[in-house]
Short mmCIF file of the C-alpha atoms (twelve columns), coordinates in Angstrom:
data_MODEL
# 
_entry.id   MODEL 
# 
loop_
_atom_site.group_PDB 
_atom_site.id 
_atom_site.type_symbol 
_atom_site.label_atom_id 
_atom_site.label_alt_id 
_atom_site.label_comp_id 
_atom_site.label_asym_id 
_atom_site.label_seq_id 
_atom_site.Cartn_x 
_atom_site.Cartn_y 
_atom_site.Cartn_z 
_atom_site.pdbx_PDB_model_num 
ATOM 1  C CA . MET A 1  -31.065 14.799  -7.626  1 
ATOM 2  C CA . GLU A 2  -30.093 13.653  -4.135  1 
ATOM 3  C CA . LEU A 3  -30.828 10.043  -5.051  1 
ATOM 4  C CA . VAL A 4  -28.601 10.284  -8.118  1 
ATOM 5  C CA . ALA A 5  -25.765 11.597  -5.960  1 
ATOM 6  C CA . LEU A 6  -26.372 8.776   -3.488  1 
ATOM 7  C CA . VAL A 7  -26.186 6.135   -6.230  1 
ATOM 8  C CA . ILE A 8  -22.947 7.650   -7.543  1 
ATOM 9  C CA . LEU A 9  -21.522 7.634   -4.014  1 
ATOM 10 C CA . VAL A 10 -22.470 3.984   -3.510  1 
ATOM 11 C CA . ALA A 11 -20.845 3.064   -6.848  1 
ATOM 12 C CA . LEU A 12 -17.633 4.815   -5.806  1 
ATOM 13 C CA . ILE A 13 -17.638 3.103   -2.412  1 
ATOM 14 C CA . GLN A 14 -18.088 -0.232  -4.176  1 
ATOM 15 C CA . TYR A 15 -15.095 0.540   -6.406  1 
ATOM 16 C CA . ILE A 16 -12.969 1.442   -3.381  1 
ATOM 17 C CA . TYR A 17 -13.986 -1.841  -1.735  1 
ATOM 18 C CA . PHE A 18 -12.970 -3.771  -4.861  1 
ATOM 19 C CA . SER A 19 -9.622  -1.954  -4.863  1 
ATOM 20 C CA . ILE A 20 -9.008  -2.994  -1.262  1 
ATOM 21 C CA . MET A 21 -9.883  -6.597  -2.131  1 
ATOM 22 C CA . VAL A 22 -7.376  -6.546  -5.003  1 
ATOM 23 C CA . GLY A 23 -4.713  -5.330  -2.592  1 
ATOM 24 C CA . LYS A 24 -5.504  -8.167  -0.197  1 
ATOM 25 C CA . ALA A 25 -5.454  -10.658 -3.069  1 
ATOM 26 C CA . ARG A 26 -1.981  -9.422  -4.070  1 
ATOM 27 C CA . GLY A 27 -0.713  -10.344 -0.622  1 
ATOM 28 C CA . THR A 28 -2.610  -13.611 -0.422  1 
ATOM 29 C CA . TYR A 29 -1.515  -14.948 -3.805  1 
ATOM 30 C CA . GLY A 30 1.965   -13.380 -3.880  1 
ATOM 31 C CA . VAL A 31 1.559   -11.135 -6.918  1 
ATOM 32 C CA . ASP A 32 3.924   -8.148  -6.738  1 
ATOM 33 C CA . ALA A 33 2.608   -4.637  -7.345  1 
ATOM 34 C CA . PRO A 34 3.136   -3.826  -11.036 1 
ATOM 35 C CA . ALA A 35 2.162   -7.323  -12.211 1 
ATOM 36 C CA . THR A 36 -1.413  -7.921  -13.353 1 
ATOM 37 C CA . SER A 37 -1.154  -11.643 -13.871 1 
ATOM 38 C CA . GLY A 38 0.122   -14.578 -11.906 1 
ATOM 39 C CA . HIS A 39 -2.344  -16.531 -9.827  1 
ATOM 40 C CA . GLU A 40 -5.704  -17.323 -11.437 1 
ATOM 41 C CA . LEU A 41 -7.801  -16.157 -8.482  1 
ATOM 42 C CA . PHE A 42 -5.888  -12.883 -8.258  1 
ATOM 43 C CA . GLU A 43 -6.628  -12.242 -11.928 1 
ATOM 44 C CA . ARG A 44 -10.348 -12.649 -11.204 1 
ATOM 45 C CA . TYR A 45 -10.214 -10.047 -8.436  1 
ATOM 46 C CA . TYR A 46 -8.250  -7.722  -10.696 1 
ATOM 47 C CA . ARG A 47 -10.664 -8.096  -13.624 1 
ATOM 48 C CA . VAL A 48 -13.650 -7.323  -11.406 1 
ATOM 49 C CA . GLN A 49 -11.944 -4.100  -10.303 1 
ATOM 50 C CA . MET A 50 -10.967 -3.105  -13.845 1 
ATOM 51 C CA . ASN A 51 -14.404 -3.891  -15.295 1 
ATOM 52 C CA . THR A 52 -15.996 -1.794  -12.548 1 
ATOM 53 C CA . MET A 53 -13.673 1.110   -13.328 1 
ATOM 54 C CA . GLU A 54 -14.474 0.855   -17.048 1 
ATOM 55 C CA . MET A 55 -18.191 1.031   -16.301 1 
ATOM 56 C CA . LEU A 56 -17.808 3.936   -13.865 1 
ATOM 57 C CA . VAL A 57 -16.305 6.023   -16.660 1 
ATOM 58 C CA . SER A 58 -19.616 5.910   -18.506 1 
ATOM 59 C CA . LEU A 59 -21.978 5.609   -15.507 1 
ATOM 60 C CA . ILE A 60 -21.000 8.738   -13.600 1 
ATOM 61 C CA . PRO A 61 -21.236 11.237  -16.495 1 
ATOM 62 C CA . ALA A 62 -24.445 9.621   -17.734 1 
ATOM 63 C CA . MET A 63 -26.070 9.916   -14.321 1 
ATOM 64 C CA . ALA A 64 -24.827 13.438  -13.704 1 
# 
């Protein structure tokens, strides 16, 4: 069970890292906070974060 908790923790840390990268991309590409589109590279960062969040919703309960 400890390994399952470790994998869940690593997945959450990865999601937090992706969130930080999206924040940096907002500043780099000049996309203001509520907007989710603008620069093409920002949209890629944003989609990676959102796809990760969508998968965490099913991963965490399934593993627990």
